[in-house]
Biopython code that builds the backbone (N, CA, C, O; Angstrom):
import numpy as np
from Bio.PDB.StructureBuilder import StructureBuilder

atoms = [
    (1, "MET", "N", (20.034, 3.717, 24.041)),
    (1, "MET", "CA", (18.660, 4.869, 24.749)),
    (1, "MET", "C", (17.983, 4.558, 25.737)),
    (1, "MET", "O", (16.775, 4.700, 25.930)),
    (2, "ASN", "N", (18.983, 4.009, 26.548)),
    (2, "ASN", "CA", (18.208, 3.700, 27.951)),
    (2, "ASN", "C", (17.411, 2.726, 28.175)),
    (2, "ASN", "O", (16.894, 2.586, 29.283)),
    (3, "GLY", "N", (17.122, 1.684, 26.908)),
    (3, "GLY", "CA", (16.056, 0.258, 27.118)),
    (3, "GLY", "C", (14.770, 0.712, 26.296)),
    (3, "GLY", "O", (13.781, -0.019, 26.243)),
    (4, "ARG", "N", (14.814, 1.795, 25.736)),
    (4, "ARG", "CA", (13.841, 2.335, 25.463)),
    (4, "ARG", "C", (14.048, 1.849, 23.470)),
    (4, "ARG", "O", (15.224, 1.721, 23.131)),
    (5, "THR", "N", (12.921, 1.610, 22.282)),
    (5, "THR", "CA", (12.756, 1.370, 21.547)),
    (5, "THR", "C", (12.269, 2.566, 20.821)),
    (5, "THR", "O", (11.230, 3.157, 21.116)),
    (6, "ASP", "N", (13.169, 2.936, 19.736)),
    (6, "ASP", "CA", (12.631, 4.029, 18.487)),
    (6, "ASP", "C", (10.877, 3.743, 18.813)),
    (6, "ASP", "O", (10.203, 4.709, 19.173)),
    (7, "ALA", "N", (10.352, 2.638, 18.687)),
    (7, "ALA", "CA", (8.800, 2.708, 18.624)),
    (7, "ALA", "C", (8.181, 3.518, 19.677)),
    (7, "ALA", "O", (7.117, 4.066, 19.386)),
    (8, "LEU", "N", (8.546, 3.646, 20.563)),
    (8, "LEU", "CA", (8.329, 4.608, 21.993)),
    (8, "LEU", "C", (8.330, 6.093, 21.501)),
    (8, "LEU", "O", (7.650, 6.959, 22.052)),
    (9, "LEU", "N", (9.096, 6.314, 20.486)),
    (9, "LEU", "CA", (9.849, 8.026, 20.739)),
    (9, "LEU", "C", (8.879, 8.160, 19.437)),
    (9, "LEU", "O", (8.740, 7.405, 18.474)),
    (10, "SER", "N", (8.196, 9.523, 19.795)),
    (10, "SER", "CA", (8.028, 10.457, 18.385)),
    (10, "SER", "C", (8.226, 10.798, 17.525)),
    (10, "SER", "O", (9.444, 10.865, 17.361)),
    (11, "PRO", "N", (7.605, 11.161, 16.606)),
    (11, "PRO", "CA", (8.241, 11.454, 15.721)),
    (11, "PRO", "C", (9.478, 12.653, 15.670)),
    (11, "PRO", "O", (10.276, 12.855, 14.754)),
    (12, "THR", "N", (9.367, 13.267, 16.790)),
    (12, "THR", "CA", (9.920, 14.620, 16.692)),
    (12, "THR", "C", (11.389, 13.939, 17.885)),
    (12, "THR", "O", (12.304, 14.717, 18.155)),
    (13, "GLY", "N", (11.400, 12.652, 18.399)),
    (13, "GLY", "CA", (12.428, 12.011, 19.397)),
    (13, "GLY", "C", (12.064, 11.877, 20.756)),
    (13, "GLY", "O", (12.912, 11.259, 21.400)),
    (14, "GLU", "N", (10.974, 12.295, 21.474)),
    (14, "GLU", "CA", (10.198, 13.065, 22.594)),
    (14, "GLU", "C", (9.703, 10.997, 22.716)),
    (14, "GLU", "O", (9.398, 10.181, 21.847)),
    (15, "PRO", "N", (9.831, 10.914, 23.961)),
    (15, "PRO", "CA", (9.128, 9.956, 24.640)),
    (15, "PRO", "C", (7.689, 10.164, 24.640)),
    (15, "PRO", "O", (7.227, 11.215, 25.085)),
    (16, "GLU", "N", (6.898, 9.187, 24.146)),
    (16, "GLU", "CA", (5.199, 9.537, 24.280)),
    (16, "GLU", "C", (5.107, 9.974, 25.428)),
    (16, "GLU", "O", (5.115, 11.204, 25.410)),
    (17, "ALA", "N", (5.024, 9.568, 26.395)),
    (17, "ALA", "CA", (4.276, 9.692, 27.972)),
    (17, "ALA", "C", (4.980, 10.916, 27.875)),
    (17, "ALA", "O", (4.012, 11.676, 27.882)),
    (18, "THR", "N", (5.993, 11.668, 27.789)),
    (18, "THR", "CA", (6.076, 13.481, 28.254)),
    (18, "THR", "C", (5.550, 13.909, 27.083)),
    (18, "THR", "O", (5.993, 15.049, 26.937)),
    (19, "ARG", "N", (4.750, 13.594, 26.033)),
    (19, "ARG", "CA", (4.432, 14.848, 25.340)),
    (19, "ARG", "C", (2.844, 15.250, 26.138)),
    (19, "ARG", "O", (2.256, 14.631, 27.025)),
    (20, "ALA", "N", (2.548, 16.238, 25.585)),
    (20, "ALA", "CA", (1.098, 16.759, 25.955)),
    (20, "ALA", "C", (0.071, 15.899, 25.429)),
    (20, "ALA", "O", (0.286, 15.422, 24.314)),
    (21, "PRO", "N", (-0.988, 15.613, 26.007)),
    (21, "PRO", "CA", (-2.022, 14.820, 25.231)),
    (21, "PRO", "C", (-2.581, 15.963, 24.531)),
    (21, "PRO", "O", (-2.493, 17.167, 24.774)),
    (22, "VAL", "N", (-3.400, 15.081, 23.259)),
    (22, "VAL", "CA", (-3.934, 16.044, 22.587)),
    (22, "VAL", "C", (-5.451, 15.719, 22.967)),
    (22, "VAL", "O", (-5.588, 14.525, 23.233)),
    (23, "PRO", "N", (-6.646, 16.481, 23.064)),
    (23, "PRO", "CA", (-7.690, 16.841, 23.331)),
    (23, "PRO", "C", (-8.483, 15.524, 21.990)),
    (23, "PRO", "O", (-8.016, 15.364, 20.862)),
    (24, "ALA", "N", (-9.477, 14.916, 22.445)),
    (24, "ALA", "CA", (-10.296, 14.020, 22.027)),
    (24, "ALA", "C", (-10.755, 14.945, 20.607)),
    (24, "ALA", "O", (-11.047, 16.138, 20.685)),
    (25, "GLY", "N", (-10.758, 14.152, 19.295)),
    (25, "GLY", "CA", (-11.078, 14.911, 17.670)),
    (25, "GLY", "C", (-10.467, 15.831, 17.074)),
    (25, "GLY", "O", (-10.804, 16.431, 16.053)),
    (26, "ARG", "N", (-8.709, 16.064, 18.301)),
    (26, "ARG", "CA", (-8.022, 17.406, 17.420)),
    (26, "ARG", "C", (-7.190, 16.657, 17.510)),
    (26, "ARG", "O", (-7.057, 15.657, 18.216)),
    (27, "THR", "N", (-6.113, 17.470, 16.229)),
    (27, "THR", "CA", (-5.089, 16.776, 15.678)),
    (27, "THR", "C", (-3.903, 17.638, 16.592)),
    (27, "THR", "O", (-4.226, 18.416, 17.489)),
    (28, "ARG", "N", (-2.397, 17.343, 16.182)),
    (28, "ARG", "CA", (-1.354, 18.240, 16.653)),
    (28, "ARG", "C", (-1.017, 18.948, 16.014)),
    (28, "ARG", "O", (-0.789, 18.573, 14.864)),
    (29, "LEU", "N", (-0.769, 20.472, 16.386)),
    (29, "LEU", "CA", (-0.467, 21.057, 15.622)),
    (29, "LEU", "C", (0.963, 21.467, 15.154)),
    (29, "LEU", "O", (1.913, 21.361, 15.930)),
    (30, "PRO", "N", (1.125, 21.968, 13.797)),
    (30, "PRO", "CA", (2.847, 21.873, 13.272)),
    (30, "PRO", "C", (3.167, 22.826, 14.693)),
    (30, "PRO", "O", (2.430, 23.177, 15.615)),
    (31, "ALA", "N", (4.350, 23.019, 14.460)),
    (31, "ALA", "CA", (5.248, 23.787, 15.749)),
    (31, "ALA", "C", (5.243, 24.894, 14.495)),
    (31, "ALA", "O", (5.567, 24.836, 13.309)),
    (32, "LEU", "N", (4.784, 25.785, 15.250)),
    (32, "LEU", "CA", (4.849, 27.604, 14.702)),
    (32, "LEU", "C", (6.020, 27.952, 13.843)),
    (32, "LEU", "O", (5.925, 28.499, 12.744)),
    (33, "ASP", "N", (7.309, 27.539, 14.519)),
    (33, "ASP", "CA", (8.391, 28.021, 13.645)),
    (33, "ASP", "C", (8.111, 27.242, 12.247)),
    (33, "ASP", "O", (7.996, 27.877, 11.199)),
    (34, "ALA", "N", (8.039, 26.249, 12.283)),
    (34, "ALA", "CA", (7.826, 25.547, 10.875)),
    (34, "ALA", "C", (6.608, 26.502, 9.937)),
    (34, "ALA", "O", (6.798, 26.912, 8.792)),
    (35, "LEU", "N", (6.024, 26.600, 10.318)),
    (35, "LEU", "CA", (4.878, 27.351, 9.791)),
    (35, "LEU", "C", (5.099, 29.157, 9.425)),
    (35, "LEU", "O", (4.482, 29.762, 8.548)),
    (36, "ARG", "N", (6.003, 29.674, 10.237)),
    (36, "ARG", "CA", (6.736, 30.779, 9.645)),
    (36, "ARG", "C", (7.729, 30.836, 8.506)),
    (36, "ARG", "O", (7.975, 31.837, 7.834)),
    (37, "PHE", "N", (8.215, 29.754, 8.387)),
    (37, "PHE", "CA", (9.284, 29.335, 7.382)),
    (37, "PHE", "C", (8.478, 28.978, 6.088)),
    (37, "PHE", "O", (8.923, 29.284, 4.982)),
    (38, "PHE", "N", (7.265, 28.316, 6.244)),
    (38, "PHE", "CA", (6.772, 27.672, 5.107)),
    (38, "PHE", "C", (5.816, 29.193, 4.791)),
    (38, "PHE", "O", (5.984, 29.572, 3.631)),
    (39, "ASP", "N", (5.123, 29.854, 5.396)),
    (39, "ASP", "CA", (4.753, 31.166, 5.270)),
    (39, "ASP", "C", (5.789, 32.171, 4.273)),
    (39, "ASP", "O", (5.299, 32.578, 3.220)),
    (40, "ALA", "N", (7.042, 32.511, 4.576)),
    (40, "ALA", "CA", (7.826, 33.198, 3.915)),
    (40, "ALA", "C", (8.451, 32.507, 2.703)),
    (40, "ALA", "O", (8.976, 33.278, 1.900)),
    (41, "ALA", "N", (8.502, 30.999, 2.372)),
    (41, "ALA", "CA", (8.387, 30.654, 1.333)),
    (41, "ALA", "C", (7.479, 30.805, 0.476)),
    (41, "ALA", "O", (7.672, 31.118, -0.698)),
    (42, "ALA", "N", (6.424, 30.595, 0.995)),
    (42, "ALA", "CA", (4.982, 31.201, 0.311)),
    (42, "ALA", "C", (5.009, 32.569, -0.082)),
    (42, "ALA", "O", (4.584, 32.890, -1.192)),
    (43, "ARG", "N", (5.413, 33.311, 0.625)),
    (43, "ARG", "CA", (5.209, 34.694, -0.185)),
    (43, "ARG", "C", (6.080, 34.975, -0.652)),
    (43, "ARG", "O", (6.072, 36.180, -0.906)),
    (44, "HIS", "N", (7.459, 34.184, -1.128)),
    (44, "HIS", "CA", (8.908, 35.025, -1.756)),
    (44, "HIS", "C", (8.685, 33.675, -2.855)),
    (44, "HIS", "O", (9.578, 33.602, -3.698)),
    (45, "ALA", "N", (8.049, 33.046, -2.907)),
    (45, "ALA", "CA", (7.985, 31.988, -3.766)),
    (45, "ALA", "C", (9.357, 31.578, -4.033)),
    (45, "ALA", "O", (9.702, 31.321, -5.186)),
    (46, "SER", "N", (10.279, 31.488, -2.915)),
    (46, "SER", "CA", (11.751, 30.749, -3.221)),
    (46, "SER", "C", (12.074, 30.462, -1.643)),
    (46, "SER", "O", (11.499, 30.961, -0.676)),
    (47, "PHE", "N", (13.324, 29.368, -1.648)),
    (47, "PHE", "CA", (13.171, 29.067, -0.413)),
    (47, "PHE", "C", (14.613, 30.039, -0.074)),
    (47, "PHE", "O", (14.861, 30.245, 1.114)),
    (48, "THR", "N", (15.583, 30.648, -1.182)),
    (48, "THR", "CA", (16.209, 31.243, -0.814)),
    (48, "THR", "C", (16.020, 32.640, -0.767)),
    (48, "THR", "O", (16.915, 33.329, -0.280)),
    (49, "LYS", "N", (15.227, 33.042, -1.101)),
    (49, "LYS", "CA", (14.710, 34.599, -0.640)),
    (49, "LYS", "C", (13.670, 34.182, 0.844)),
    (49, "LYS", "O", (13.365, 35.240, 1.395)),
    (50, "ALA", "N", (13.396, 33.612, 1.190)),
    (50, "ALA", "CA", (12.849, 33.435, 2.519)),
    (50, "ALA", "C", (13.795, 32.991, 3.956)),
    (50, "ALA", "O", (13.556, 33.158, 5.152)),
    (51, "ALA", "N", (15.155, 32.251, 3.113)),
    (51, "ALA", "CA", (15.886, 32.430, 3.864)),
    (51, "ALA", "C", (17.169, 33.866, 4.373)),
    (51, "ALA", "O", (17.927, 34.312, 5.234)),
    (52, "GLN", "N", (16.590, 34.016, 3.029)),
    (52, "GLN", "CA", (17.293, 35.955, 3.400)),
    (52, "GLN", "C", (16.802, 36.453, 4.605)),
    (52, "GLN", "O", (17.379, 36.863, 5.612)),
    (53, "GLU", "N", (15.136, 36.292, 4.187)),
    (53, "GLU", "CA", (14.548, 36.984, 5.474)),
    (53, "GLU", "C", (14.376, 36.585, 7.238)),
    (53, "GLU", "O", (14.181, 37.175, 8.301)),
    (54, "LEU", "N", (14.591, 35.189, 6.729)),
    (54, "LEU", "CA", (14.856, 34.445, 8.139)),
    (54, "LEU", "C", (15.587, 34.371, 8.817)),
    (54, "LEU", "O", (15.522, 33.920, 9.960)),
    (55, "PHE", "N", (17.172, 35.155, 7.808)),
    (55, "PHE", "CA", (18.596, 34.789, 8.520)),
    (55, "PHE", "C", (18.951, 33.275, 8.991)),
    (55, "PHE", "O", (19.447, 32.864, 10.040)),
    (56, "VAL", "N", (18.501, 32.586, 7.800)),
    (56, "VAL", "CA", (19.393, 31.135, 7.946)),
    (56, "VAL", "C", (19.700, 30.666, 6.768)),
    (56, "VAL", "O", (19.707, 31.611, 5.980)),
    (57, "THR", "N", (20.011, 29.474, 6.140)),
    (57, "THR", "CA", (20.479, 29.089, 5.244)),
    (57, "THR", "C", (19.257, 28.543, 3.924)),
    (57, "THR", "O", (18.344, 27.867, 4.400)),
    (58, "GLN", "N", (19.219, 28.649, 3.214)),
    (58, "GLN", "CA", (18.514, 27.870, 2.316)),
    (58, "GLN", "C", (17.767, 26.589, 1.886)),
    (58, "GLN", "O", (16.703, 26.445, 1.285)),
    (59, "ALA", "N", (18.919, 25.442, 2.529)),
    (59, "ALA", "CA", (19.116, 24.161, 2.921)),
    (59, "ALA", "C", (18.080, 24.572, 4.340)),
    (59, "ALA", "O", (16.950, 24.107, 4.487)),
    (60, "ALA", "N", (18.532, 25.221, 4.992)),
    (60, "ALA", "CA", (17.502, 25.217, 6.478)),
    (60, "ALA", "C", (15.836, 25.151, 5.872)),
    (60, "ALA", "O", (15.061, 24.198, 5.953)),
    (61, "VAL", "N", (15.566, 26.702, 5.161)),
    (61, "VAL", "CA", (13.989, 26.467, 4.791)),
    (61, "VAL", "C", (13.865, 25.219, 4.364)),
    (61, "VAL", "O", (13.122, 24.430, 4.947)),
    (62, "SER", "N", (14.721, 24.816, 3.078)),
    (62, "SER", "CA", (13.771, 23.504, 2.445)),
    (62, "SER", "C", (13.981, 22.378, 3.088)),
    (62, "SER", "O", (13.658, 21.353, 2.488)),
    (63, "HIS", "N", (14.525, 22.258, 4.362)),
    (63, "HIS", "CA", (14.636, 20.950, 5.215)),
    (63, "HIS", "C", (13.085, 21.022, 6.157)),
    (63, "HIS", "O", (12.288, 20.146, 6.493)),
    (64, "ARG", "N", (13.123, 22.122, 6.314)),
    (64, "ARG", "CA", (12.006, 22.936, 7.205)),
    (64, "ARG", "C", (10.744, 22.163, 6.735)),
    (64, "ARG", "O", (10.060, 21.330, 7.330)),
    (65, "VAL", "N", (10.589, 22.952, 4.870)),
    (65, "VAL", "CA", (9.225, 22.541, 5.204)),
    (65, "VAL", "C", (9.116, 21.115, 4.431)),
    (65, "VAL", "O", (8.109, 20.409, 4.480)),
    (66, "GLN", "N", (10.178, 20.826, 3.783)),
    (66, "GLN", "CA", (9.906, 18.973, 3.871)),
    (66, "GLN", "C", (9.309, 18.496, 5.144)),
    (66, "GLN", "O", (8.323, 17.762, 5.195)),
    (67, "ALA", "N", (9.934, 18.935, 6.124)),
    (67, "ALA", "CA", (9.424, 18.232, 7.180)),
    (67, "ALA", "C", (8.636, 18.435, 7.984)),
    (67, "ALA", "O", (8.591, 17.752, 9.007)),
    (68, "LEU", "N", (7.626, 19.633, 7.695)),
    (68, "LEU", "CA", (6.442, 19.863, 7.563)),
    (68, "LEU", "C", (5.630, 19.080, 6.230)),
    (68, "LEU", "O", (4.826, 18.155, 6.347)),
    (69, "GLU", "N", (5.858, 19.407, 5.577)),
    (69, "GLU", "CA", (5.017, 18.409, 4.333)),
    (69, "GLU", "C", (5.063, 17.149, 5.297)),
    (69, "GLU", "O", (4.009, 16.908, 5.887)),
    (70, "ALA", "N", (6.071, 16.369, 5.519)),
    (70, "ALA", "CA", (5.952, 15.237, 5.704)),
    (70, "ALA", "C", (4.871, 14.817, 7.301)),
    (70, "ALA", "O", (4.348, 13.729, 7.542)),
    (71, "GLU", "N", (4.831, 15.721, 7.911)),
    (71, "GLU", "CA", (4.409, 15.438, 9.285)),
    (71, "GLU", "C", (2.426, 16.186, 8.956)),
    (71, "GLU", "O", (1.564, 16.316, 9.825)),
    (72, "LEU", "N", (2.343, 16.400, 7.997)),
    (72, "LEU", "CA", (1.295, 16.885, 7.677)),
    (72, "LEU", "C", (1.183, 15.984, 6.373)),
    (72, "LEU", "O", (0.262, 16.425, 5.685)),
    (73, "ARG", "N", (1.651, 15.130, 5.917)),
    (73, "ARG", "CA", (1.595, 14.319, 4.382)),
    (73, "ARG", "C", (1.070, 15.072, 3.242)),
    (73, "ARG", "O", (0.186, 14.574, 2.545)),
    (74, "VAL", "N", (1.423, 15.934, 3.063)),
    (74, "VAL", "CA", (0.876, 16.320, 2.130)),
    (74, "VAL", "C", (2.149, 17.272, 1.268)),
    (74, "VAL", "O", (3.080, 17.790, 1.883)),
    (75, "VAL", "N", (1.969, 17.387, -0.352)),
    (75, "VAL", "CA", (2.957, 18.135, -0.691)),
    (75, "VAL", "C", (2.723, 19.896, -0.792)),
    (75, "VAL", "O", (1.995, 20.559, -1.531)),
    (76, "LEU", "N", (3.452, 20.202, 0.030)),
    (76, "LEU", "CA", (2.788, 21.885, -0.030)),
    (76, "LEU", "C", (3.223, 22.674, -1.389)),
    (76, "LEU", "O", (2.423, 23.507, -1.816)),
    (77, "PHE", "N", (4.415, 22.465, -2.077)),
    (77, "PHE", "CA", (4.956, 23.670, -3.426)),
    (77, "PHE", "C", (5.355, 22.429, -4.461)),
    (77, "PHE", "O", (5.848, 21.347, -4.143)),
    (78, "ARG", "N", (5.004, 22.892, -5.770)),
    (78, "ARG", "CA", (5.942, 22.374, -6.725)),
    (78, "ARG", "C", (7.002, 22.893, -6.949)),
    (78, "ARG", "O", (7.142, 24.100, -7.145)),
    (79, "ARG", "N", (8.072, 21.899, -6.954)),
    (79, "ARG", "CA", (9.421, 22.843, -6.993)),
    (79, "ARG", "C", (9.608, 22.757, -8.686)),
    (79, "ARG", "O", (9.675, 21.730, -9.363)),
    (80, "LEU", "N", (9.660, 23.928, -9.068)),
    (80, "LEU", "CA", (9.988, 24.467, -10.261)),
    (80, "LEU", "C", (11.034, 25.401, -10.578)),
    (80, "LEU", "O", (11.174, 26.444, -9.939)),
    (81, "THR", "N", (12.096, 24.928, -11.957)),
    (81, "THR", "CA", (13.174, 25.856, -11.697)),
    (81, "THR", "C", (13.115, 27.165, -11.200)),
    (81, "THR", "O", (12.026, 27.691, -11.427)),
    (82, "ARG", "N", (14.051, 27.985, -10.501)),
    (82, "ARG", "CA", (14.651, 28.805, -10.232)),
    (82, "ARG", "C", (12.754, 29.494, -9.224)),
    (82, "ARG", "O", (12.577, 30.671, -9.539)),
    (83, "ARG", "N", (12.158, 29.221, -8.728)),
    (83, "ARG", "CA", (11.075, 29.150, -7.988)),
    (83, "ARG", "C", (10.104, 28.269, -7.480)),
    (83, "ARG", "O", (10.185, 27.064, -7.721)),
    (84, "LEU", "N", (9.027, 28.828, -6.678)),
    (84, "LEU", "CA", (8.402, 27.754, -6.116)),
    (84, "LEU", "C", (6.835, 27.845, -6.554)),
    (84, "LEU", "O", (6.432, 28.907, -7.028)),
    (85, "GLU", "N", (6.201, 27.058, -6.445)),
    (85, "GLU", "CA", (4.691, 26.954, -6.494)),
    (85, "GLU", "C", (3.685, 26.492, -6.077)),
    (85, "GLU", "O", (3.474, 25.344, -6.468)),
    (86, "LEU", "N", (2.456, 27.206, -4.983)),
    (86, "LEU", "CA", (2.275, 26.588, -3.908)),
    (86, "LEU", "C", (1.130, 25.316, -4.672)),
    (86, "LEU", "O", (0.508, 25.477, -5.722)),
    (87, "THR", "N", (1.104, 23.855, -3.625)),
    (87, "THR", "CA", (-0.286, 23.299, -4.561)),
    (87, "THR", "C", (-1.516, 23.757, -4.154)),
    (87, "THR", "O", (-1.568, 24.881, -3.655)),
    (88, "SER", "N", (-2.720, 22.969, -4.296)),
    (88, "SER", "CA", (-3.687, 23.396, -3.747)),
    (88, "SER", "C", (-3.721, 23.462, -1.960)),
    (88, "SER", "O", (-4.215, 24.351, -1.267)),
    (89, "GLU", "N", (-3.085, 22.321, -1.556)),
    (89, "GLU", "CA", (-2.989, 21.776, -0.129)),
    (89, "GLU", "C", (-2.053, 22.970, 0.515)),
    (89, "GLU", "O", (-2.324, 23.323, 1.663)),
    (90, "GLY", "N", (-0.960, 23.606, -0.181)),
    (90, "GLY", "CA", (-0.028, 25.131, -0.082)),
    (90, "GLY", "C", (-0.972, 26.208, 0.302)),
    (90, "GLY", "O", (-0.749, 26.782, 1.368)),
    (91, "GLU", "N", (-1.980, 26.560, -0.400)),
    (91, "GLU", "CA", (-2.523, 27.400, -0.547)),
    (91, "GLU", "C", (-3.920, 27.212, 0.053)),
    (91, "GLU", "O", (-4.342, 28.363, 0.164)),
    (92, "ARG", "N", (-4.489, 26.702, 0.323)),
    (92, "ARG", "CA", (-5.371, 25.836, 2.010)),
    (92, "ARG", "C", (-4.367, 26.599, 3.282)),
    (92, "ARG", "O", (-4.745, 27.493, 4.040)),
    (93, "LEU", "N", (-2.970, 25.935, 3.246)),
    (93, "LEU", "CA", (-2.347, 26.098, 4.966)),
    (93, "LEU", "C", (-2.182, 27.431, 4.445)),
    (93, "LEU", "O", (-2.742, 28.064, 5.341)),
    (94, "VAL", "N", (-1.802, 28.278, 3.621)),
    (94, "VAL", "CA", (-0.773, 29.423, 3.858)),
    (94, "VAL", "C", (-2.626, 29.969, 3.792)),
    (94, "VAL", "O", (-2.482, 31.062, 3.245)),
    (95, "ARG", "N", (-3.558, 29.878, 3.937)),
    (95, "ARG", "CA", (-4.804, 31.134, 3.897)),
    (95, "ARG", "C", (-5.025, 30.685, 5.446)),
    (95, "ARG", "O", (-5.199, 31.645, 6.197)),
    (96, "LEU", "N", (-5.048, 29.535, 6.000)),
    (96, "LEU", "CA", (-5.116, 29.049, 7.647)),
    (96, "LEU", "C", (-3.858, 30.237, 8.440)),
    (96, "LEU", "O", (-3.962, 31.231, 9.158)),
    (97, "VAL", "N", (-2.792, 29.523, 7.877)),
    (97, "VAL", "CA", (-1.666, 30.329, 8.846)),
    (97, "VAL", "C", (-2.097, 31.868, 8.770)),
    (97, "VAL", "O", (-2.022, 32.550, 9.791)),
    (98, "ARG", "N", (-2.397, 32.235, 7.967)),
    (98, "ARG", "CA", (-2.354, 34.002, 7.684)),
    (98, "ARG", "C", (-3.984, 34.589, 8.430)),
    (98, "ARG", "O", (-4.295, 35.745, 8.718)),
    (99, "GLU", "N", (-4.468, 33.831, 8.521)),
    (99, "GLU", "CA", (-6.193, 34.005, 9.324)),
    (99, "GLU", "C", (-5.751, 33.918, 10.506)),
    (99, "GLU", "O", (-6.172, 34.831, 11.216)),
    (100, "ARG", "N", (-4.816, 32.925, 11.214)),
    (100, "ARG", "CA", (-5.065, 32.550, 12.273)),
    (100, "ARG", "C", (-3.793, 33.071, 13.284)),
    (100, "ARG", "O", (-3.949, 33.395, 14.461)),
    (101, "VAL", "N", (-2.458, 33.074, 12.522)),
    (101, "VAL", "CA", (-1.846, 33.625, 13.302)),
    (101, "VAL", "C", (-1.190, 35.271, 12.710)),
    (101, "VAL", "O", (-0.196, 35.945, 12.978)),
    (102, "GLY", "N", (-2.375, 35.413, 11.786)),
    (102, "GLY", "CA", (-1.784, 36.981, 11.584)),
    (102, "GLY", "C", (-0.363, 37.328, 10.612)),
    (102, "GLY", "O", (0.168, 38.409, 10.864)),
    (103, "THR", "N", (0.256, 36.500, 9.556)),
    (103, "THR", "CA", (1.434, 36.736, 8.980)),
    (103, "THR", "C", (1.130, 37.553, 7.709)),
    (103, "THR", "O", (2.048, 37.914, 6.973)),
]
sb = StructureBuilder()
sb.init_structure("model")
sb.init_model(0)
sb.init_chain("A")
sb.init_seg("    ")
for serial, (resi, resn, name, xyz) in enumerate(atoms, 1):
    if name == "N":
        sb.init_residue(resn, " ", resi, " ")
    sb.init_atom(name, np.array(xyz, "f"), 0.0, 1.0, " ", f" {name:<3s}", serial, name[0])
structure = sb.get_structure()
């Protein structure tokens, strides 16, 4: 890795020095694409139906939502048999996404 260690890389694999600075008191926002996948899954209560809407695989939606959950350090969905149910954190995020992004 050109003499760099993994400790110098961000979770996305970018060197920390090349990432845009975050203003004091603010946190980095999740990628808009991840929020789009989350919103589709929330509306359909299904990774499969969200995948059909987004023209990707069910696994792609599932992985993107899991990555978002890991980034935010919260569980957004309860995974039930054949459906998803938003947690309270998921409900809060979906409201913010729809207010701010307008989906």
